[in-house]
C-alpha positions in Angstrom: 0.0 -4.4 46.7 -2.1 -7.5 47.7 -5.8 -7.1 47.1 -8.4 -8.5 49.5 -10.4 -11.7 48.8 -13.6 -9.5 48.5 -12.0 -7.3 45.9 -10.8 -10.4 44.0 -14.4 -11.7 43.8 -15.7 -8.3 42.7 -13.1 -8.0 39.9 -13.7 -11.5 38.7 -17.5 -10.9 38.4 -17.0 -7.4 36.9 -14.6 -9.0 34.2 -17.2 -11.6 33.4 -19.9 -9.0 32.9 -17.7 -6.8 30.8 -16.5 -9.6 28.5 -20.1 -11.0 28.1 -19.5 -14.2 30.0 -22.3 -13.0 32.3 -25.2 -11.5 30.3 -27.7 -8.9 31.6 -30.4 -10.8 33.5 -28.1 -13.8 34.2 -28.6 -15.2 37.7 -25.4 -15.3 39.9 -24.6 -18.3 42.0 -26.1 -18.5 45.4 -23.9 -17.2 48.3 -23.1 -20.8 49.3 -22.3 -21.9 45.7 -20.2 -18.8 45.1 -18.3 -19.3 48.3 -17.4 -22.8 47.1 -16.5 -21.6 43.6 -14.1 -18.9 44.8 -13.0 -20.9 47.9 -13.8 -18.1 50.3 -16.1 -17.7 53.3 -19.8 -16.9 52.7 -19.4 -13.5 54.4 -16.8 -12.6 51.8 -19.4 -13.3 49.0 -22.1 -11.4 50.9 -19.8 -8.3 51.0 -18.7 -8.7 47.4 -22.3 -8.9 46.2 -23.1 -5.8 48.3 -20.3 -3.9 46.6 -21.4 -5.0 43.1 -25.0 -4.0 43.9 -23.7 -0.6 45.1 -21.9 -0.3 41.7 -25.2 -1.2 40.1 -23.5 -4.1 38.3 -26.0 -6.5 39.9 -29.3 -6.3 41.6 -31.2 -8.5 44.1 -34.7 -9.9 43.6 -36.6 -10.9 46.8 -36.4 -14.7 47.2 -34.6 -15.3 43.9 -31.1 -14.2 44.4 -28.8 -11.8 42.5 -28.9 -10.9 38.8 -26.7 -9.0 36.3 -27.9 -5.5 35.7 -28.7 -4.1 32.2 -26.5 -1.1 32.5 -27.7 0.6 29.3 -31.3 0.3 30.6 -30.2 1.7 33.9 -28.6 4.7 32.3 -31.7 5.4 30.2 -33.9 5.2 33.2 -31.8 7.7 35.1 -31.8 10.1 32.1 -35.6 9.8 31.9 -35.9 10.6 35.6 -33.6 13.7 35.2 -35.6 14.8 32.2 -38.9 14.4 34.0 -37.6 16.3 37.1 -36.3 19.0 34.8 -39.7 19.4 33.2 -41.3 19.9 36.5 -39.0 22.7 37.5 -39.4 24.6 34.2 -41.4 27.1 36.2 -38.4 27.7 38.5 -36.1 28.0 35.5 -38.3 30.7 34.0 -38.5 32.4 37.4 -34.7 32.6 37.7 -34.3 34.1 34.2 -35.8 37.4 35.2 -37.0 38.0 31.6 -40.4 39.6 32.7 -41.3 43.1 33.8 -44.3 42.0 36.0 -43.9 38.9 38.2 -47.0 37.9 40.1 -46.1 34.2 39.5 -42.7 34.6 41.2 -42.5 32.7 44.5 -40.4 35.2 46.4 -41.1 38.6 47.8 -39.7 41.5 45.7 -36.3 42.9 46.4 -37.9 46.2 47.4 -39.5 44.5 50.3 -36.1 43.2 51.5 -34.0 46.4 51.2 -32.5 47.8 54.4 -32.9 44.3 56.0 -29.3 43.3 55.6 -26.5 45.3 57.3 -24.6 47.6 55.0 -21.3 46.4 56.4 -20.2 43.1 58.0 -19.4 43.5 61.7 -15.6 43.0 62.1 -16.2 41.0 65.3 -18.0 38.4 63.2 -15.0 38.1 60.8 -12.6 37.9 63.8 -14.7 35.1 65.3 -14.4 33.2 62.1 -10.6 33.7 61.8 -10.0 32.6 65.4 -12.3 29.6 65.2 -10.0 26.5 65.1 -12.8 24.1 64.2 -12.4 24.9 60.5 -15.8 23.9 59.0 -17.6 24.4 62.3 -20.1 22.0 64.0 -21.7 19.6 61.5 -25.1 20.6 63.0 -24.5 24.2 61.9 -23.7 27.4 63.7 -24.3 26.9 67.4 -25.5 30.4 68.2 -28.1 30.4 65.4 -29.4 27.0 66.5 -29.7 28.4 70.1 -31.7 31.3 68.7 -34.0 29.1 66.7 -34.6 26.9 69.7 -35.4 30.1 71.7 -38.0 31.1 69.1 -39.7 27.7 69.4 -39.7 28.1 73.2 -41.3 31.5 72.9 -44.1 29.8 71.0 -44.6 27.1 73.7 -42.4 24.3 72.4 -39.2 23.5 74.2 -36.5 21.9 72.1 -32.7 21.5 72.4 -30.3 23.1 69.9 -29.1 19.6 69.3 -32.5 18.8 67.7 -31.7 21.3 64.9 -29.4 20.8 61.9 -28.9 23.7 59.5 -29.0 23.4 55.7 -28.5 25.4 52.5 -32.1 26.5 52.5 -35.4 24.5 52.7 -34.8 22.7 49.3 -31.5 21.3 50.6 -33.4 20.1 53.8 -36.0 18.4 51.7 -33.3 16.7 49.6 -31.6 15.4 52.7 -34.8 13.9 54.0 -35.6 12.3 50.7 -32.1 10.8 50.3 -32.0 9.5 53.9 -35.5 8.0 54.3 -36.8 7.1 50.8 -35.6 4.7 48.1 -36.6 4.0 44.5 -40.1 2.6 44.0 -41.4 3.8 47.4 -44.6 5.9 47.7 -45.1 9.1 49.6 -48.1 11.4 50.1 -48.0 15.1 49.1 -50.3 18.1 49.1 -52.3 18.5 45.9 -51.8 21.3 45.0 -48.4 21.5 46.6 -44.8 22.6 46.4 -43.6 21.8 42.8 -39.8 21.7 43.5 -40.6 18.9 45.9 -42.3 16.9 43.1 -39.2 17.3 41.0 -36.9 15.9 43.8 -39.2 12.9 44.3 -39.3 12.3 40.6 -35.5 12.4 40.4 -35.3 9.9 43.3 -37.9 7.7 41.4 -40.3 7.9 44.4 -44.0 7.8 43.7 -45.9 10.9 44.8 -49.6 10.5 45.5 -51.6 13.7 46.0 -53.8 14.4 49.0 -56.4 17.1 48.0 -55.9 20.3 49.9 -58.9 22.1 51.4 -59.6 25.4 53.1 -58.5 24.0 56.5 -55.8 21.5 55.4 -55.7 18.1 53.7 -58.8 16.1 52.9 -58.7 13.7 55.9 -60.8 11.0 54.3 -58.4 10.9 51.4 -55.4 10.9 53.8 -56.8 8.0 55.7 -57.7 6.0 52.6 -54.5 6.5 50.8 -52.3 5.9 53.9 -54.1 2.6 54.3 -53.7 1.7 50.7 -50.0 2.8 50.0 -48.5 2.6 53.5 -46.3 5.6 52.9 -43.3 6.4 55.0 -43.7 10.2 54.7 -46.4 12.8 54.1 -45.1 16.1 52.9 -47.3 19.1 53.7 -47.3 22.8 54.7 -49.4 23.4 57.8 -49.5 27.2 57.5 -49.4 29.7 54.6 -49.6 26.9 52.1 -48.0 27.4 48.7 -49.9 27.8 46.4 -53.3 28.1 48.1 -52.6 30.3 51.1 -54.5 27.9 53.4 -53.6 26.8 56.9 -54.5 23.8 59.1 -57.1 24.5 61.7 -56.8 22.8 65.2 -59.1 19.9 64.4 -57.5 19.0 61.1 -54.0 19.2 62.6 -55.1 16.9 65.5 -56.7 14.4 63.2 -53.8 14.4 60.7 -51.4 13.5 63.6 -53.7 10.7 64.8 -53.6 9.2 61.3 -49.8 9.5 61.3 -49.7 7.4 64.5 -52.4 5.0 63.2 -50.7 4.3 59.9 -47.1 4.7 61.0 -45.9 7.6 58.8 -44.0 10.7 59.5 -45.2 14.2 58.5 -42.7 16.5 56.9 -44.0 20.1 57.6 -42.3 22.6 55.3 -42.8 26.1 56.6 -40.5 28.8 55.2 -42.7 31.6 56.8 -42.7 30.3 60.4 -41.3 33.5 61.7 -44.2 35.5 60.2 -46.7 33.8 62.5 -48.7 36.6 64.0 -47.5 39.0 61.2 -49.9 38.1 58.4 -49.8 34.3 59.0 -52.0 32.3 61.3 -53.1 28.7 61.7 -52.1 25.6 63.7 -48.6 24.3 63.3 -48.3 20.5 63.6 -45.3 20.6 65.9 -47.2 22.6 68.4 -49.4 19.6 69.1 -46.8 16.8 68.4 -43.5 17.9 70.0 -41.6 16.3 67.1 -42.6 12.7 67.7 -44.3 12.3 64.3 -43.2 15.6 62.7 -40.0 16.6 60.9 -40.0 20.4 60.5 -38.3 22.2 57.7 -37.8 26.0 58.1 -35.9 28.7 56.2 -34.7 32.3 56.3 -34.2 32.6 52.6 -37.7 33.8 51.7 -37.8 36.2 54.6 -34.4 37.8 54.2 -32.9 37.2 50.8 -32.7 34.4 48.3 -29.0 34.9 48.4 -29.0 33.6 52.0 -29.3 29.9 51.4 -30.1 29.1 55.0 -32.6 26.6 56.2 -32.9 24.2 59.1 -34.5 20.9 60.1 -36.0 20.3 63.5 -36.8 16.7 64.6 -36.2 14.1 67.2 -32.6 13.5 68.3 -32.2 10.2 66.4 -33.5 11.6 63.2 -31.2 14.7 63.5 -28.3 12.4 64.0 -29.1 10.5 60.7 -29.6 13.7 58.8 -26.5 15.4 60.1 -24.4 12.4 59.1 -25.8 12.6 55.5 -25.2 16.4 55.5 -21.5 15.8 56.3 -21.3 13.1 53.5 -22.9 15.3 50.8 -22.0 18.8 51.7 -19.6 18.7 54.7 -21.4 21.7 56.3 -23.7 24.6 55.5 -22.8 28.3 55.2 -21.2 29.4 58.4 -21.0 33.1 57.3 -24.7 33.2 56.3 -25.7 31.6 59.6 -23.5 33.9 61.7 -24.9 37.0 59.9 -28.5 35.8 60.5 -27.7 35.1 64.2 -26.3 38.6 64.5 -29.5 40.1 62.9 -31.7 38.2 65.3 -29.7 39.2 68.3 -29.7 42.8 67.3 -33.6 42.8 66.9 -33.0 43.9 63.3 -34.7 40.7 62.1 -37.8 41.2 64.3 -38.2 44.8 63.1 -38.1 43.5 59.5 -40.7 40.8 60.2 -43.2 43.4 61.6 -42.7 45.7 58.6 -42.9 42.7 56.2 -46.1 41.5 57.9 -47.8 44.9 57.6 -46.9 45.2 53.9 -48.1 41.7 53.3 -51.5 42.3 54.9 -52.0 45.5 52.9 -51.0 43.8 49.6 -53.1 40.8 50.3 -56.2 42.9 51.0 -55.7 45.0 47.8 -55.2 41.9 45.7 -58.2 40.0 47.1 -60.4 43.1 46.5 -59.3 43.2 42.8 -59.9 39.5 42.4 -63.4 40.0 43.8 -64.1 42.9 41.4 -63.1 40.6 38.5 -65.6 38.0 39.7 -62.8 35.4 39.9 -62.8 32.5 42.4 -59.9 32.3 44.9 -59.1 28.9 46.5 -59.7 30.4 49.9 -61.6 33.6 50.7 -59.3 34.3 53.7 -55.8 33.2 52.6 -52.7 33.3 54.8 -49.2 34.2 53.8 -48.0 35.2 50.4 -50.2 33.2 48.0 -53.6 32.4 46.6 -54.7 30.1 43.7 -57.3 31.8 41.5 -59.6 29.9 39.2 -60.1 31.3 35.7 -63.2 30.6 33.6 -63.6 27.0 32.5 -63.5 28.0 28.9 -60.2 29.9 29.3 -57.6 28.4 26.9 -54.5 27.3 28.6 -52.3 28.3 25.6 -53.9 31.7 25.6 -53.3 32.2 29.3 -49.5 31.8 28.7 -49.2 33.4 25.3 -51.0 36.6 26.4 -48.9 36.8 29.6 -45.7 36.4 27.5 -46.9 39.1 25.1 -47.6 41.5 28.1 -44.2 40.5 29.6 -46.0 39.1 32.7 -44.6 36.0 34.5 -47.4 33.8 35.6 -47.5 30.5 37.5 -50.2 28.2 36.1 -52.0 26.0 38.6 -51.1 22.7 36.8 -47.5 23.0 37.9 -48.5 22.6 41.5 -49.9 19.1 41.1 -48.1 15.7 41.0 -47.5 14.6 37.4 -50.5 13.4 35.5 -53.1 15.6 37.2 -55.3 17.9 35.1 -56.8 19.6 38.1 -56.9 23.4 38.3 -55.3 23.6 34.8 -57.1 27.0 34.3 -55.8 28.6 37.4 -53.0 30.9 38.5 -50.9 31.2 41.6 -50.6 34.8 42.6 -47.9 36.2 44.9 -49.6 39.1 46.8 -46.3 40.9 47.3 -45.9 41.1 43.5 -49.5 41.8 42.5 -49.7 45.6 42.8 -49.0 46.5 39.1 -52.3 47.4 37.4 -51.1 45.8 34.2 -51.5 42.4 35.8 -55.1 43.0 36.5 -55.6 44.4 33.1 -54.3 41.0 31.8 -56.7 39.1 34.0 -59.5 41.3 32.8 -58.6 40.3 29.2 -58.7 36.7 30.1 -62.1 36.8 31.7 -63.8 38.9 29.0 
């Protein structure tokens, strides 16, 4: 079988690299010189160099040409990025192990709050519809009926969108991963909430993207810091949570949301708004959502059903402008083909039957009661919460300045209590809030946890 001229050039250069004829750091001939050397068109060399760069055999340097990569160095850098990302998600690793009896540091609602939410049996009509569907994997955008229902929920809250502006994912983390892969590259800088969502920091670290923290306040990000750092770093994206922020429980107010969007226009960055509790708005969650003001011009919205139904339902979605959704859908097909049709069909069925809405109302009432009880206990211990009126499931509580960080963890382990220390919620290198704990209200009812806190403060 005859190989193309492009492949001949690629193989020739690869052989030279492997035999040592071309050493790491060596400069390759210019496109014109290489075309003459191999007696091919310049376009052939351009394509060959592009393929070698994709194989990480060579790399380009602006204004200087192409150079041979140091493969061993590249491997070690990748391993370092994986190690750093793994370190960041050590909290998640501990959460998944389920080795603790009391779990106020867990990010999810307890199983007892989710019981009776899912149907005891799968409706046979759902299975029949899957069997008779000739499309195989289904639409790459995700289940059509679920996307229609999501669009309807946005319309009920005053924002009209098309189902074609929604692509479903395997949960919010998959959605964030798609956004990072599609729009960011190694060495770029983004802005993030500080404190913020630690699994996001791990993803950025793995992608070798620099994350700069924007201090979070009671009504959203510090706008002066956002303006200054946007001017300095010229980021492509700002990752935030407009309502029920994890880990502080704060939400944007109207003025902060308006000003943040103005800065996004002024400094030409997009805002990724990650809100896994969107459907709890009005049920224990309040605040201004960015998309309510923007209409998805500068906002990419990430939502999820996983935290409100079951972690086993890896179902999330991205809402954005049509051109962005087209980009992300293409990447979804490349990396995962499609998301879970069965999960999406079950969720659509629960929404249509009103089972989901009944669950949200019950969940909201339980959350408000648990939050009130926890905040009262925090006040009695004379501890300082990040916000006196938190939204959603979380608050960040400051411990005394002289509290020893090792003692915080060792005492928790001894009492079989899973805690989430505040330091994990900041981009790497930050020592802010090192003597603090994120508390999940839905998991804070056990008196043994507050006995533990009492030991720490006394």
